[in-house]
VOGU-3710 file (C-alpha; in Angstrom, 3 decimals, decimal comma):
1> mhifsiifpl> 19,516/87,570/-6,992  21,451/85,096/-9,132  18,626/82,555/-8,890  16,047/85,290/-9,536  17,934/86,326/-12,677  17,742/82,709/-13,914  14,090/82,092/-13,074  12,450/85,445/-13,854  12,944/85,603/-17,672  11,511/82,107/-18,006
11> iflvlcgfic> 8,515/82,862/-15,780  7,981/86,084/-17,721  7,636/84,192/-21,003  5,222/81,665/-19,466  3,116/84,475/-17,980  3,034/86,319/-21,304  1,676/83,208/-22,994  -0,866/82,629/-20,219  -2,127/86,245/-20,274  -2,384/86,355/-24,066
21> srstflsqgh> -4,395/83,149/-24,079  -6,479/83,892/-20,993  -7,431/87,352/-22,241  -8,474/85,822/-25,598  -5,929/87,967/-27,418  -4,888/84,596/-28,796  -7,665/82,116/-29,533  -7,271/78,382/-28,998  -6,744/78,043/-32,747  -3,886/80,551/-32,632
31> veglskftfy> -2,267/78,670/-29,748  -2,632/75,351/-31,566  -0,936/76,803/-34,648  1,911/78,244/-32,583  2,226/74,937/-30,733  2,577/73,033/-34,006  5,303/75,377/-35,212  7,113/75,050/-31,881  6,885/71,278/-31,401  7,139/70,112/-35,009
41> isvpaflfln> 9,518/72,660/-36,536  11,452/74,951/-34,191  12,207/72,587/-31,274  13,180/69,666/-33,584  15,534/71,985/-35,490  17,058/73,083/-32,173  17,484/69,507/-30,946  18,870/68,271/-34,267  21,502/71,000/-34,558  22,688/70,647/-30,966
51> makadlqnsv> 22,828/66,861/-31,127  24,700/66,984/-34,455  27,382/69,115/-32,779  27,433/67,415/-29,366  30,413/65,534/-27,968  29,047/61,992/-28,242  31,913/60,460/-26,271  30,837/62,408/-23,189  27,103/62,094/-23,857  26,691/58,572/-22,487
61> slygflsfyi> 27,087/57,947/-18,779  25,890/54,652/-17,339  25,979/55,997/-13,795  24,191/59,123/-14,962  21,420/57,084/-16,562  21,081/54,923/-13,449  21,026/57,963/-11,169  18,139/59,410/-13,163  16,101/56,354/-14,118  16,268/54,347/-10,879
71> pvilifllal> 14,482/57,149/-8,958  12,035/57,624/-11,846  11,070/53,936/-11,737  10,856/53,977/-7,915  8,502/56,981/-7,967  6,441/55,330/-10,713  6,024/52,211/-8,553  5,334/54,245/-5,408  2,611/56,187/-7,209  1,062/52,899/-8,355
81> vidrfylskq> 0,806/51,801/-4,717  -0,570/55,166/-3,575  -3,300/55,145/-6,195  -4,154/51,502/-5,476  -4,454/51,729/-1,694  -5,160/55,404/-1,001  -6,789/57,199/-3,939  -8,709/54,537/-5,853  -8,816/51,887/-3,104  -9,497/49,208/-5,682
91> shyerhsvfa> -7,580/47,272/-8,312  -7,739/49,154/-11,597  -4,539/48,802/-13,616  -5,361/51,444/-16,222  -6,105/54,029/-13,551  -3,024/53,199/-11,459  -0,662/53,337/-14,435  -1,898/56,772/-15,512  -1,465/58,205/-12,004  2,025/56,698/-11,850
101> lgssysntvl> 2,881/58,390/-15,149  1,546/61,699/-13,821  3,818/61,426/-10,785  7,054/60,625/-12,633  6,962/62,129/-16,147  8,962/65,360/-16,526  8,490/68,257/-18,897  12,147/68,009/-19,888  11,991/69,872/-23,203  9,718/72,820/-22,392
111> vglpiiiaam> 10,873/73,520/-18,839  13,906/71,477/-17,812  15,996/72,363/-20,849  15,481/76,175/-20,612  16,268/76,135/-16,876  19,492/74,178/-17,398  20,626/76,384/-20,291  19,908/79,544/-18,258  21,710/78,198/-15,193  24,589/76,199/-16,663
121> gdqmmgiifm> 24,920/76,981/-20,355  24,910/74,375/-23,117  28,018/72,336/-22,286  25,957/69,330/-21,126  23,550/69,217/-24,061  24,615/65,765/-25,217  23,736/63,935/-21,994  20,534/65,983/-21,661  19,328/64,856/-25,079  20,226/61,239/-24,333
131> iitfhsallf> 18,111/61,380/-21,175  15,238/63,040/-23,044  15,328/60,433/-25,827  14,698/57,463/-23,519  12,538/59,294/-20,976  9,231/59,167/-22,843  9,866/55,708/-24,301  10,500/54,159/-20,883  7,577/55,704/-19,003  5,057/55,387/-21,828
141> tftflisakg> 6,004/51,719/-22,248  5,466/51,028/-18,541  2,160/52,894/-18,606  0,736/51,086/-21,616  1,971/47,658/-20,514  0,412/47,980/-17,053  -2,801/49,500/-18,381  -3,064/46,685/-20,948  -3,150/44,184/-18,087  -6,551/45,503/-17,063
151> skhafswskf> -7,779/46,348/-20,536  -9,577/44,336/-23,177  -7,247/45,742/-25,817  -3,833/44,122/-26,149  -0,754/46,298/-26,177  0,590/46,772/-29,701  4,375/46,946/-29,804  4,411/47,809/-33,516  2,023/50,742/-33,103  3,879/51,989/-30,035
161> aknmllnpvv> 7,272/51,722/-31,759  5,950/53,582/-34,797  4,575/56,416/-32,643  7,830/56,726/-30,700  10,072/56,641/-33,765  7,969/59,312/-35,479  7,883/61,490/-32,370  9,473/64,811/-33,446  11,726/64,963/-30,368  13,007/61,394/-30,750
171> lsissgiavn> 13,298/61,703/-34,529  15,259/64,969/-34,420  17,651/63,755/-31,714  18,264/60,398/-33,414  18,843/62,164/-36,750  21,337/64,476/-35,076  23,139/61,503/-33,553  23,332/59,847/-36,984  24,838/62,964/-38,584  27,260/63,363/-35,688
181> aagtslfdnl> 28,346/59,719/-35,697  28,844/59,751/-39,473  31,213/62,688/-39,105  29,390/64,684/-41,771  28,607/68,378/-41,609  25,717/70,330/-43,068  26,469/72,729/-45,892  26,460/76,358/-44,785  23,160/77,491/-46,277  21,201/74,597/-44,757
191> ntgltllaqp> 22,911/75,100/-41,403  22,000/78,805/-41,490  18,377/78,028/-42,323  18,040/75,469/-39,544  19,709/77,864/-37,115  17,106/80,516/-37,897  14,332/77,982/-37,280  15,973/76,868/-34,031  16,491/80,334/-32,541  12,903/80,857/-31,299
201> aipcalfvlg> 12,600/77,286/-29,934  13,115/78,005/-26,218  11,109/81,291/-26,055  8,278/79,766/-28,089  8,242/76,623/-25,958  7,841/78,640/-22,759  5,263/80,970/-24,318  3,230/78,023/-25,621  3,442/76,320/-22,221  1,861/79,364/-20,574
211> anlafykvae> -0,740/79,730/-23,325  -1,809/76,107/-22,984  -2,069/76,351/-19,195  -4,996/78,730/-19,696  -7,040/75,835/-21,089  -6,482/73,551/-18,079  -8,421/73,857/-14,842  -7,748/72,570/-11,354  -10,450/69,952/-10,911  -12,329/69,017/-7,765
221> nwrgaiiasi> -10,133/65,952/-7,238  -7,193/68,195/-6,379  -5,962/65,763/-3,690  -4,493/63,397/-6,268  -2,960/66,316/-8,169  -1,261/67,597/-5,002  0,151/64,145/-4,208  1,413/63,692/-7,776  3,003/67,175/-7,732  4,806/66,487/-4,443
231> lklfilpslv> 6,131/63,171/-5,750  7,197/64,793/-9,014  8,755/68,039/-7,787  10,236/67,176/-4,412  10,565/63,424/-3,809  11,884/62,505/-7,272  14,692/65,117/-7,472  15,643/64,336/-3,864  16,129/60,673/-4,799  18,117/61,628/-7,902
241> fligktifql> 20,332/63,893/-5,783  20,912/61,283/-3,059  21,557/58,357/-5,409  23,721/60,383/-7,795  25,775/61,959/-5,014  26,160/59,141/-2,492  25,961/55,919/-4,513  27,345/56,773/-7,953  29,332/59,882/-6,893  28,640/61,781/-10,095
251> qpallnvlvl> 30,558/64,849/-11,162  28,811/68,034/-9,929  27,901/69,286/-13,417  26,229/66,005/-14,393  24,475/65,709/-11,032  23,107/69,248/-11,367  21,708/68,495/-14,821  19,964/65,313/-13,672  18,438/66,925/-10,587  17,113/69,914/-12,539
261> lsasplgvna> 15,654/67,644/-15,219  13,894/65,551/-12,578  12,596/68,692/-10,810  10,672/69,730/-13,927  6,852/69,792/-13,690  4,548/67,259/-15,281  4,619/67,293/-19,081  1,444/67,832/-21,085  2,056/64,569/-22,972  1,130/62,668/-19,806
271> yliacqikqh> -2,293/64,309/-19,878  -2,697/63,264/-23,512  -1,916/59,668/-22,520  -4,535/59,932/-19,761  -7,087/61,064/-22,343  -6,124/58,162/-24,603  -6,499/55,593/-21,799  -9,517/57,511/-20,393  -8,387/57,475/-16,776  -7,406/60,258/-14,351
281> qatlastvvi> -7,808/62,946/-17,045  -8,927/65,627/-14,562  -6,227/64,651/-12,075  -3,416/64,947/-14,610  -4,792/68,184/-16,066  -4,770/69,626/-12,539  -1,285/68,229/-11,931  0,038/69,979/-15,053  -1,180/73,322/-13,686  -0,237/72,800/-10,026
291> stvlsvfsfs> 3,190/71,299/-10,702  4,040/74,041/-13,199  3,193/76,735/-10,639  5,008/74,934/-7,812  8,053/74,298/-10,022  9,018/77,943/-9,482  9,689/77,060/-5,850  11,212/73,649/-6,525  13,635/75,064/-9,095  14,529/77,954/-6,787
301> fwlsvll> 15,272/75,498/-3,994  17,383/73,158/-6,113  19,273/75,993/-7,794  20,173/77,331/-4,350  21,393/73,856/-3,306  23,272/73,001/-6,472  24,853/76,286/-7,609
//
């Protein structure tokens, strides 16, 4: 019942978004407008405020980073091999890199963050935001570098750096860190205004996630989507748990955060990268849907193990 009380409100918000979008009560234009408000205004305000108030001294953990990113890189490489020798059965760097991204990239902001807050509160927000900041940069860099090896177009570091620095999640977190490190505080009226913008961030994020799922379909090549979902939801968090617990012997609270973050479903941004590279688009769209549905079971399992 404790796990049900954590999971149900979040599922309820996702289902509300899905039903409203699927029933055409909300058009695709409405969902796009709500998505822009959520991702470019409300969520950045939420991330900025929490990072500005976070305990920076306890927000950096080398062993925590290693416990999270070593398994992420291992799953990325494993997925490369699986796509090369089992799914594609031919050398195609762009295709392999996209499948690897789809098997290792987590929806940390929309799904992982709400689950952790519901289960554990907000005492670990600093380390969560540090993980989120480097998560996209690391995996997107690997994806573009590998795909560039088989592409006629050279990888542009300047363009990539510009896109990452202007990413609303990275920009809001880095701005919050700067304010926090400088020891300055926002004047009351501005803080109140940003707090009002930040309040709907988590509900809107979950609602928008469900609404956007209505536009994705499980394609015929579901085999790759199933494999990617299994790697993402079950193998990756298992590696994080084993490495964090046995090798680096992390504190339980930090270990729980890392496992729940890694157990998050595939993020929609990975599908957008697939569309940009023009490989595995249908597979990643299917993986977004399948992994999001299966994450109910993966989160339930890990919450029962960890709490």
